[in-house]
FIFITI-786566 format. One record per residue (C-alpha): residue number from 1; residue in one letter; y, x, z. Coordinates in nm, 3 decimals, decimal comma, padded with zeros to 5 digits. Last residue first. Layout:
// residues N
+-----+---------+---------+---------+---------+
| num | residuo |      yy |      xx |      zz |
+-----+---------+---------+---------+---------+
| NUM |       A |       Y |       X |       Z |
...
+-----+---------+---------+---------+---------+
***
This chain:
// residues 191
+-----+---------+---------+---------+---------+
| num | residuo |      yy |      xx |      zz |
+-----+---------+---------+---------+---------+
| 191 |       K |  00,420 | -00,403 | -02,259 |
| 190 |       P |  00,528 | -00,042 | -02,225 |
| 189 |       L |  00,258 |  00,192 | -02,096 |
| 188 |       R |  00,209 |  00,341 | -01,750 |
| 187 |       G |  00,295 |  00,040 | -01,535 |
| 186 |       L | -00,062 | -00,079 | -01,509 |
| 185 |       L | -00,306 |  00,162 | -01,673 |
| 184 |       H | -00,525 |  00,259 | -01,376 |
| 183 |       F | -00,495 | -00,075 | -01,198 |
| 182 |       E | -00,713 | -00,259 | -01,451 |
| 181 |       A | -01,018 | -00,049 | -01,356 |
| 180 |       N | -01,022 | -00,223 | -01,018 |
| 179 |       P | -01,004 |  00,024 | -00,733 |
| 178 |       R | -01,322 |  00,100 | -00,540 |
| 177 |       M | -01,386 | -00,014 | -00,185 |
| 176 |       R | -01,641 |  00,191 |  00,006 |
| 175 |       T | -01,627 | -00,079 |  00,278 |
| 174 |       L | -01,553 |  00,162 |  00,559 |
| 173 |       H | -01,333 |  00,382 |  00,337 |
| 172 |       A | -01,125 |  00,083 |  00,225 |
| 171 |       M | -01,108 | -00,036 |  00,586 |
| 170 |       R | -00,982 |  00,308 |  00,687 |
| 169 |       N | -00,714 |  00,305 |  00,422 |
| 168 |       S | -00,603 | -00,046 |  00,525 |
| 167 |       L | -00,577 |  00,053 |  00,890 |
| 166 |       A | -00,372 |  00,364 |  00,806 |
| 165 |       F | -00,192 |  00,130 |  00,567 |
| 164 |       L | -00,071 | -00,081 |  00,855 |
| 163 |       A |  00,052 |  00,226 |  01,042 |
| 162 |       A |  00,247 |  00,373 |  00,749 |
| 161 |       I |  00,399 |  00,031 |  00,681 |
| 160 |       A |  00,488 | -00,009 |  01,050 |
| 159 |       G |  00,652 |  00,332 |  01,066 |
| 158 |       I |  00,872 |  00,277 |  00,762 |
| 157 |       D |  00,948 | -00,080 |  00,870 |
| 156 |       W |  01,048 |  00,026 |  01,222 |
| 155 |       I |  01,277 |  00,290 |  01,073 |
| 154 |       D |  01,436 |  00,027 |  00,849 |
| 153 |       A |  01,494 | -00,206 |  01,146 |
| 152 |       E |  01,653 |  00,079 |  01,341 |
| 151 |       S |  01,884 |  00,137 |  01,045 |
| 150 |       F |  01,837 |  00,409 |  00,783 |
| 149 |       G |  02,160 |  00,568 |  00,658 |
| 148 |       H |  02,033 |  00,918 |  00,581 |
| 147 |       G |  02,163 |  01,054 |  00,911 |
| 146 |       A |  01,985 |  00,765 |  01,083 |
| 145 |       L |  01,660 |  00,904 |  00,940 |
| 144 |       A |  01,727 |  01,251 |  01,082 |
| 143 |       D |  01,825 |  01,101 |  01,420 |
| 142 |       F |  01,501 |  00,904 |  01,433 |
| 141 |       D |  01,296 |  01,217 |  01,369 |
| 140 |       A |  01,504 |  01,406 |  01,628 |
| 139 |       D |  01,414 |  01,138 |  01,883 |
| 138 |       A |  01,054 |  01,252 |  01,859 |
| 137 |       V |  00,732 |  01,165 |  01,678 |
| 136 |       L |  00,476 |  01,437 |  01,759 |
| 135 |       Y |  00,198 |  01,198 |  01,871 |
| 134 |       P |  00,216 |  01,030 |  01,532 |
| 133 |       E |  00,092 |  01,345 |  01,358 |
| 132 |       T | -00,078 |  01,249 |  01,030 |
| 131 |       C |  00,037 |  00,901 |  00,931 |
| 130 |       I |  00,341 |  00,862 |  01,157 |
| 129 |       R |  00,461 |  01,209 |  01,052 |
| 128 |       M |  00,383 |  01,117 |  00,692 |
| 127 |       A |  00,602 |  00,809 |  00,719 |
| 126 |       F |  00,880 |  01,024 |  00,867 |
| 125 |       D |  00,867 |  01,278 |  00,584 |
| 124 |       L |  00,840 |  00,986 |  00,339 |
| 123 |       M |  01,170 |  00,836 |  00,458 |
| 122 |       A |  01,334 |  01,180 |  00,455 |
| 121 |       R |  01,218 |  01,226 |  00,094 |
| 120 |       Q |  01,353 |  00,881 |  00,008 |
| 119 |       R |  01,696 |  00,976 |  00,146 |
| 118 |       P |  01,686 |  01,311 | -00,040 |
| 117 |       T |  01,631 |  01,108 | -00,359 |
| 116 |       I |  01,304 |  01,105 | -00,553 |
| 115 |       D |  01,169 |  01,300 | -00,852 |
| 114 |       A |  00,862 |  01,424 | -00,668 |
| 113 |       N |  00,827 |  01,779 | -00,535 |
| 112 |       R |  00,810 |  01,683 | -00,165 |
| 111 |       Y |  00,600 |  01,379 | -00,262 |
| 110 |       N |  00,309 |  01,606 | -00,346 |
| 109 |       I |  00,009 |  01,471 | -00,537 |
| 108 |       A |  00,038 |  01,102 | -00,453 |
| 107 |       I |  00,417 |  01,109 | -00,484 |
| 106 |       Q |  00,415 |  01,269 | -00,829 |
| 105 |       D |  00,137 |  01,041 | -00,952 |
| 104 |       S |  00,326 |  00,735 | -00,826 |
| 103 |       I |  00,652 |  00,843 | -00,988 |
| 102 |       L |  00,535 |  00,908 | -01,343 |
| 101 |       P |  00,536 |  00,566 | -01,516 |
| 100 |       N |  00,878 |  00,472 | -01,372 |
|  99 |       K |  00,996 |  00,110 | -01,359 |
|  98 |       A |  01,018 |  00,157 | -00,981 |
|  97 |       R |  00,850 | -00,179 | -00,915 |
|  96 |       I |  00,594 | -00,135 | -01,195 |
|  95 |       R |  00,509 |  00,228 | -01,119 |
|  94 |       L |  00,493 |  00,144 | -00,748 |
|  93 |       I |  00,252 | -00,146 | -00,808 |
|  92 |       A |  00,025 |  00,083 | -01,008 |
|  91 |       G |  00,040 |  00,351 | -00,738 |
|  90 |       H | -00,037 |  00,074 | -00,490 |
|  89 |       A | -00,372 |  00,011 | -00,660 |
|  88 |       V | -00,458 |  00,375 | -00,736 |
|  87 |       V | -00,344 |  00,530 | -00,408 |
|  86 |       C | -00,476 |  00,233 | -00,210 |
|  85 |       Y | -00,826 |  00,242 | -00,359 |
|  84 |       E | -00,860 |  00,621 | -00,362 |
|  83 |       C | -00,784 |  00,655 |  00,007 |
|  82 |       Q | -00,763 |  01,027 |  00,078 |
|  81 |       N | -00,575 |  00,965 |  00,407 |
|  80 |       A | -00,290 |  01,191 |  00,291 |
|  79 |       S | -00,297 |  01,006 | -00,042 |
|  78 |       S | -00,278 |  00,676 |  00,143 |
|  77 |       T |  00,028 |  00,806 |  00,328 |
|  76 |       A |  00,212 |  00,898 |  00,009 |
|  75 |       V |  00,108 |  00,589 | -00,190 |
|  74 |       V |  00,185 |  00,341 |  00,088 |
|  73 |       I |  00,521 |  00,495 |  00,169 |
|  72 |       M |  00,618 |  00,496 | -00,199 |
|  71 |       E |  00,518 |  00,127 | -00,212 |
|  70 |       R |  00,778 |  00,045 |  00,052 |
|  69 |       E |  01,031 |  00,244 | -00,149 |
|  68 |       A |  00,952 |  00,034 | -00,457 |
|  67 |       K |  01,003 | -00,286 | -00,258 |
|  66 |       S |  01,345 | -00,156 | -00,159 |
|  65 |       L |  01,400 | -00,053 |  00,200 |
|  64 |       G |  01,706 | -00,181 |  00,386 |
|  63 |       G |  01,576 | -00,534 |  00,391 |
|  62 |       D |  01,414 | -00,806 |  00,187 |
|  61 |       K |  01,061 | -00,905 |  00,269 |
|  60 |       E |  00,745 | -00,867 |  00,064 |
|  59 |       M |  00,586 | -00,553 |  00,208 |
|  58 |       L |  00,616 | -00,592 |  00,583 |
|  57 |       A |  00,564 | -00,965 |  00,640 |
|  56 |       D |  00,325 | -00,978 |  00,343 |
|  55 |       H |  00,099 | -00,710 |  00,487 |
|  54 |       Y |  00,113 | -00,870 |  00,833 |
|  53 |       A |  00,002 | -01,207 |  00,695 |
|  52 |       F | -00,244 | -01,028 |  00,465 |
|  51 |       F | -00,425 | -00,861 |  00,752 |
|  50 |       A | -00,429 | -01,170 |  00,975 |
|  49 |       R | -00,557 | -01,399 |  00,699 |
|  48 |       F | -00,830 | -01,155 |  00,592 |
|  47 |       E | -00,927 | -01,107 |  00,959 |
|  46 |       D | -00,978 | -01,481 |  00,998 |
|  45 |       P | -01,166 | -01,503 |  00,667 |
|  44 |       R | -01,413 | -01,214 |  00,722 |
|  43 |       W | -01,595 | -01,178 |  00,388 |
|  42 |       A | -01,256 | -01,223 |  00,222 |
|  41 |       L | -01,181 | -00,854 |  00,295 |
|  40 |       A | -01,388 | -00,724 |  00,004 |
|  39 |       L | -01,269 | -00,988 | -00,243 |
|  38 |       F | -00,901 | -00,945 | -00,165 |
|  37 |       V | -00,929 | -00,565 | -00,168 |
|  36 |       N | -01,106 | -00,584 | -00,505 |
|  35 |       P | -00,793 | -00,701 | -00,682 |
|  34 |       V | -00,855 | -01,033 | -00,858 |
|  33 |       F | -00,770 | -01,009 | -01,227 |
|  32 |       G | -00,508 | -01,125 | -01,482 |
|  31 |       S | -00,215 | -01,025 | -01,263 |
|  30 |       K | -00,036 | -01,355 | -01,202 |
|  29 |       E | -00,330 | -01,591 | -01,258 |
|  28 |       Q | -00,565 | -01,370 | -01,057 |
|  27 |       V | -00,317 | -01,348 | -00,770 |
|  26 |       A | -00,287 | -01,729 | -00,768 |
|  25 |       L | -00,667 | -01,763 | -00,781 |
|  24 |       L | -00,705 | -01,529 | -00,485 |
|  23 |       R | -00,444 | -01,717 | -00,281 |
|  22 |       T | -00,599 | -02,057 | -00,355 |
|  21 |       R | -00,945 | -01,926 | -00,259 |
|  20 |       I | -00,805 | -01,795 |  00,068 |
|  19 |       D | -00,635 | -02,124 |  00,157 |
|  18 |       D | -00,934 | -02,335 |  00,050 |
|  17 |       P | -01,196 | -02,145 |  00,250 |
|  16 |       L | -01,416 | -01,930 |  00,025 |
|  15 |       A | -01,734 | -02,048 | -00,150 |
|  14 |       D | -01,568 | -02,088 | -00,493 |
|  13 |       I | -01,455 | -01,725 | -00,479 |
|  12 |       A | -01,810 | -01,602 | -00,427 |
|  11 |       P | -01,842 | -01,403 | -00,107 |
|  10 |       V | -01,868 | -01,025 | -00,110 |
|   9 |       P | -02,121 | -00,907 |  00,148 |
|   8 |       F | -02,059 | -00,558 |  00,289 |
|   7 |       R | -02,087 | -00,216 |  00,129 |
|   6 |       S | -01,807 | -00,326 | -00,101 |
|   5 |       L | -01,711 | -00,326 | -00,471 |
|   4 |       S | -02,072 | -00,263 | -00,570 |
|   3 |       Q | -02,120 |  00,044 | -00,787 |
|   2 |       T | -02,213 |  00,034 | -01,153 |
|   1 |       M | -02,366 |  00,345 | -01,308 |
+-----+---------+---------+---------+---------+
***
């Protein structure tokens, strides 16, 4: 049984504004497919641009968090939000960035038992606090992160990634977005 990739209209790539079409084709050339999130969100071009501008600002920059650690935050919080799309898609990206075929499954199931460092566990504890109980965030949470060497900028990034993916998870649920089949094997087997 084939399910549509969104409850909402999905525009044809050749009907998209030039900047969005160019981005989708670049992603397709790099990965071999167009992730469904791009197609589902392209229905609303201005919102697509805003979402991916913030996504890129948080996820693609250099800083105190590695790109793999940023993906750990996405996988852990998306699992808490029961977002199949983000767990599967970002789990694939995490496996590739961490060069570890097991890490995303461990984090999605229970990051507290995953093969990660105490620093990464503290990072995910805070991300999960932002995800599930943001009203309980206290100075002690910041002190705990500082004790693991996280700067104020790092703490902002951890919280902002958790917050952005709360939005992303909810949009995936709203649209009934399904992960591309290609994501399931990425980073699991040697090339």
